[in-house]
C-alpha atoms as one frame of an Amber mdcrd trajectory, in Angstrom:
protein
  -2.581 -28.662  27.195  -0.733 -25.524  28.351   0.463 -25.429  31.954  -0.366
 -22.574  34.371   1.910 -19.584  33.874   2.826 -16.860  36.396   4.663 -13.773
  35.152   6.122 -10.782  36.965   6.967  -7.418  35.470   8.230  -4.165  36.976
   6.454  -1.153  35.487   9.037   1.449  34.381   8.768   5.116  35.436   7.560
   6.116  31.957   4.444   3.943  32.456   3.133   6.504  34.962  -0.480   7.455
  34.218  -1.145   4.476  31.922  -4.015   2.064  32.602  -3.013  -1.329  33.966
  -4.859  -3.299  31.257  -3.401  -1.218  28.433   0.130  -1.459  29.784  -0.077
  -5.231  30.321  -1.345  -5.687  26.746   1.871  -4.050  25.537   4.078  -5.850
  28.043   2.664  -9.271  27.111   1.797  -9.103  23.379   1.066 -12.836  23.229
  -2.162 -12.184  25.189  -5.110 -10.268  23.788  -6.358  -7.217  25.638  -9.699
  -8.926  26.248  -7.838 -11.906  27.749  -5.876  -9.626  30.080  -9.086  -7.815
  31.062 -10.647 -11.189  31.930  -7.619 -12.165  34.039  -7.839  -8.876  35.947
 -11.570  -9.332  36.564 -10.907 -12.880  37.825  -8.346 -11.604  40.349  -5.327
 -13.078  38.566  -3.437  -9.767  38.270  -1.794  -8.061  41.248  -0.098  -4.687
  41.598   2.367  -4.729  44.516   0.520  -7.755  45.892  -2.963  -6.198  45.703
  -5.726  -7.156  43.223  -5.613  -4.837  40.233  -8.474  -3.078  38.458  -8.450
  -2.612  34.659  -8.689   1.194  34.787  -6.208   1.657  37.650  -3.511   4.151
  36.689   0.110   3.201  37.219   2.503   5.354  39.239   5.568   3.671  37.752
   7.746   1.209  39.631   4.958  -1.202  40.685   5.548  -4.946  40.593   2.879
  -6.444  38.339   2.107 -10.151  38.830  -0.015 -11.922  36.233  -1.196 -15.516
  36.644  -2.480 -17.354  33.559  -4.373 -20.488  34.695  -4.293 -23.693  32.676
  -7.123 -23.666  30.115 -10.369 -25.311  31.178 -12.430 -27.610  28.976 -14.398
 -25.708  26.338 -18.178 -25.534  26.565 -18.700 -26.811  22.969 -18.487 -30.583
  22.803 -16.074 -32.425  20.562 -17.895 -34.099  17.682 -16.624 -36.532  15.072
 -17.617 -34.677  11.904 -16.205 -34.752   8.357 -13.348 -32.251   8.176 -10.859
 -31.715   5.337  -7.479 -30.452   6.599  -5.212 -28.636   4.123  -2.326 -27.945
   6.528  -1.544 -28.603  10.178   1.420 -27.954  12.470   1.886 -27.298  16.190
   0.707 -23.684  15.863  -2.219 -23.696  13.457  -4.496 -25.679  11.195  -5.993
 -24.675   7.838  -9.212 -26.444   6.882 -11.354 -26.646   3.769 -14.740 -25.714
   5.232 -17.707 -27.540   3.749 -20.933 -25.868   2.610 -23.610 -25.812   5.296
 -21.155 -25.877   8.227 -21.375 -22.983  10.691 -17.982 -21.888  12.045 -18.822
 -21.299  15.710 -21.631 -22.514  18.015 -24.350 -19.938  18.553 -28.092 -19.407
  18.595 -29.668 -22.216  16.599 -26.318 -23.970  16.070 -25.263 -25.542  19.359
 -23.582 -28.463  17.604 -22.355 -29.616  14.207 -20.059 -26.598  13.833 -16.454
 -26.291  12.715 -15.392 -25.696  16.330 -17.073 -28.956  17.412 -15.242 -30.780
  14.610 -11.872 -29.212  15.485 -12.199 -30.128  19.162 -12.378 -33.765  18.050
  -9.820 -33.604  15.238  -7.040 -31.504  16.792  -5.295 -33.265  19.679  -2.714
 -30.639  20.675  -4.809 -27.545  21.386  -3.098 -25.288  23.940  -6.203 -23.140
  24.376  -7.156 -19.488  23.884  -9.029 -17.118  26.162  -8.576 -19.503  29.095
 -10.508 -22.305  27.391  -9.305 -25.415  25.639 -10.739 -24.395  22.277  -9.431
 -23.402  18.831  -8.757 -19.750  18.064 -11.040 -18.618  15.248  -9.052 -15.985
  13.352 -11.602 -15.244  10.615 -14.943 -16.666   9.514 -16.733 -17.875   6.432
 -20.511 -17.757   5.990 -22.388 -21.005   6.538 -22.777 -21.686   2.799 -19.331
 -20.455   1.742 -16.717 -23.168   1.213 -12.941 -23.171   1.309  -9.805 -22.082
   3.192 -10.061 -21.085   6.837  -7.112 -20.813   9.269  -7.454 -21.586  12.976
  -4.926 -20.972  15.775  -4.043 -23.691  18.278  -2.827 -21.291  20.981  -3.119
 -17.665  21.979   0.236 -16.459  20.676  -0.578 -17.654  17.153  -4.096 -16.215
  17.409  -2.748 -12.753  18.270  -0.132 -12.904  15.485  -2.648 -13.990  12.849
  -5.163 -11.364  13.936  -2.470  -8.712  13.449  -1.566 -10.164  10.034  -5.184
 -10.020   8.876  -5.606  -6.485  10.220  -2.430  -5.262   8.489  -3.506  -6.898
   5.184  -0.515  -9.229   5.212  -2.800 -12.176   4.371  -3.812 -12.813   0.743
  -7.402 -14.066   0.384  -8.638 -15.121  -3.055 -12.168 -16.312  -3.747 -14.081
 -17.717  -6.701 -17.656 -16.575  -7.293 -20.410 -17.160  -9.824 -22.405 -13.986
 -10.364 -25.502 -12.821 -12.195 -24.691 -11.090 -15.470 -21.230 -10.265 -16.780
 -19.315  -7.477 -14.974 -16.567  -5.397 -16.623 -13.385  -7.426 -17.149 -11.878
  -6.255 -13.861 -12.545  -3.710 -11.184 -11.839  -2.265  -7.768 -14.753  -1.648
  -5.425 -13.859   0.657  -2.525 -16.507   1.963  -0.144 -17.257   2.775   3.442
 -19.022  -0.151   5.050 -21.546  -0.777   7.801 -24.889  -2.205   8.897 -27.869
  -1.655   6.628 -30.002   1.135   8.158 -33.280  -0.793   7.670 -32.486  -4.519
   7.555 -30.081  -5.139  10.440 -29.241  -8.619   9.115 -27.626  -7.018   6.090
 -24.566  -4.861   5.470 -24.055  -2.176   2.864 -21.368  -0.125   1.184 -23.800
   2.792   0.844 -23.182   4.471   4.174 -21.924   7.941   5.045 -19.842   6.679
   7.935 -18.224   3.286   8.398 -15.092   1.192   7.986 -13.146   1.024   4.724
 -13.872  -1.982   2.506 -11.877  -2.834  -0.648 -12.633  -5.636  -3.115 -10.712
  -6.431  -6.316 -12.166  -8.724  -8.967 -11.371 -10.195 -12.388 -13.744 -11.987
 -14.745 -12.239 -15.389 -15.572 -15.032 -16.689 -17.788 -18.339 -15.293 -19.049
 -21.543 -17.150 -19.938 -25.086 -16.352 -20.996 -26.410 -14.480 -17.956 -23.565
 -15.281 -15.566 -19.808 -15.089 -15.033 -17.025 -16.776 -13.092 -15.172 -14.131
 -11.102 -11.920 -14.247  -9.112 -12.004 -11.943  -6.091  -9.220 -10.617  -3.853
 -10.213  -9.182  -0.480  -7.998  -6.358   0.754 -10.233  -5.985   3.814 -12.366
  -8.597   5.544 -15.752  -7.096   6.414 -18.728  -9.347   7.116 -20.473 -10.330
   3.820 -18.082  -7.983   1.948 -17.889  -9.882  -1.361 -21.633 -10.543  -1.386
 -22.443  -6.888  -0.687 -19.938  -5.293  -3.058 -20.844  -7.521  -6.007 -24.587
  -7.178  -5.362 -24.430  -3.394  -5.066 -22.405  -3.244  -8.289 -25.292  -5.028
 -10.035 -23.905  -8.585 -10.001 -25.055 -10.546  -6.934 -23.858 -14.080  -6.361
 -25.897 -16.867  -7.863 -27.972 -18.368  -5.077 -27.519 -15.501  -2.594 -30.908
 -15.387  -0.893 -30.050 -12.317   1.210 -28.407  -9.944  -1.268 -29.678 -11.334
  -4.574 -33.263 -12.231  -3.694 -34.762  -9.955  -6.364 -32.587 -11.282  -9.200
 -34.003 -14.183 -11.217 -31.570 -16.320 -13.180 -32.792 -17.822 -16.460 -31.633
 -20.550 -18.816 -28.380 -22.230 -17.935 -27.702 -19.655 -15.204 -30.958 -20.679
 -13.557 -30.038 -24.369 -13.867 -26.615 -23.691 -12.347 -28.156 -21.777  -9.453
 -30.618 -24.590  -8.803 -27.813 -27.163  -8.933 -25.797 -25.255  -6.343 -28.656
 -24.598  -3.935 -26.480 -22.087  -2.062 -24.539 -18.899  -2.651 -21.813 -19.468
  -5.230 -18.759 -18.437  -3.211 -15.570 -20.434  -2.545 -12.561 -19.292  -0.470
 -10.090 -20.670  -2.984  -6.639 -19.565  -1.875  -5.053 -18.307   1.331  -1.442
 -17.102   1.596   0.434 -15.748   4.628   3.732 -15.931   6.482   3.754 -18.526
   9.244   3.571 -16.500  12.486   6.383 -18.480  14.164   8.734 -19.565  11.380
   8.083 -16.821   8.834   7.803 -19.469   6.119   5.392 -18.618   3.296   2.246
 -20.750   3.403   0.191 -20.954   0.211  -2.944 -23.046   0.625  -5.561 -23.911
  -1.968  -8.956 -25.520  -1.365 -10.151 -27.753  -4.231 -13.198 -26.422  -6.047
 -16.208 -28.257  -4.566 -18.195 -30.695  -6.643 -21.396 -28.608  -6.631 -19.491
 -25.505  -7.791 -17.790 -27.471 -10.581 -21.129 -28.978 -11.627 -22.669 -25.506
 -11.826 -19.776 -24.351 -14.020 -20.223 -27.282 -16.365 -23.935 -26.502 -16.662
 -23.095 -22.910 -17.584 -20.707 -24.224 -20.246 -23.323 -26.641 -21.481 -21.203
 -29.697 -20.670 -22.596 -31.403 -17.545 -19.863 -33.118 -15.544 -19.977 -36.708
 -14.381 -20.203 -37.166 -10.589 -16.976 -36.371  -8.736 -16.779 -39.812  -7.148
 -16.740 -41.506 -10.570 -13.875 -39.459 -11.983 -10.352 -40.722 -12.082  -7.812
 -38.552 -10.205  -6.350 -37.167 -13.439  -9.820 -36.214 -14.651 -10.621 -34.468
 -11.364  -7.372 -32.478 -11.583  -8.089 -31.513 -15.188 -11.634 -30.398 -14.314
 -10.412 -28.255 -11.433  -7.795 -26.605 -13.663 -10.404 -25.944 -16.335 -12.779
 -24.484 -13.756 -10.446 -21.538 -13.165  -8.746 -21.332 -16.526  -5.478 -20.356
 -14.878  -2.843 -21.467 -12.400  -0.391 -19.652 -10.151
């Protein structure tokens, strides 16, 4: 657990006119602006010995004192849940998220989440946001499987958030879609909330954030295809929306592909999966502390592999019964390529 930390900083003359919270966010880049705002509101930031206010303007020359308390116990409870770890060090952990697991506790999901599992599994959390909890850098939908990176302390969280924002993180997914798209493509749109159904997002907006998706068809079947997808941006539901609005929704996507009925082997594969056919396959980024290249790969889940074999017309034997060499061969065949 991180110890309390008190810092002092003399504001230079050129800081005159700048807000206290904005200046401190630049002076202490290992803390998020929201974290600094919370410290100010809690009375942990002083300007010349007096409690600061976030919008207070600096004159230049003030002595700024910032106290970061030791993190308190997180509200979510630690739970012993199945959790596959792909990589772990003192700064971060990369997990292979299972289908059906929600990332963070919320309405309707107070327990059984990835955060609950991490609180039990990870023993050296330093805390973020003043709480002894993991730093969720990005999210995967409940029914999406695969690679997800989590920060153990605030400095790593800030660094990873910047890496994702600057597109320095490579995110590659595998998807099974209705129909057979063109061999490859780039989908670039503005992106935002659906104007009618607020649970959905859409790339058909006049104003919004940029969203870019690249895809390649790896294998085509009767009524379906296996597609490799690279995300250049990370908008909520981006792959699901972009593929659906291009005419090829994910197999099993109840929200964006509800009106599309799969037939034949595609229908059997969709029924076998029982969820949206999306897997966060590979994740690559520079380690925020060491700079070392990390290239992580989440094994293709058994239900996804079984759906592929149904589409090929060669049902696979249960994963548990396969010998290691057979499992490796099946995973390699599932993608048809290696890197």
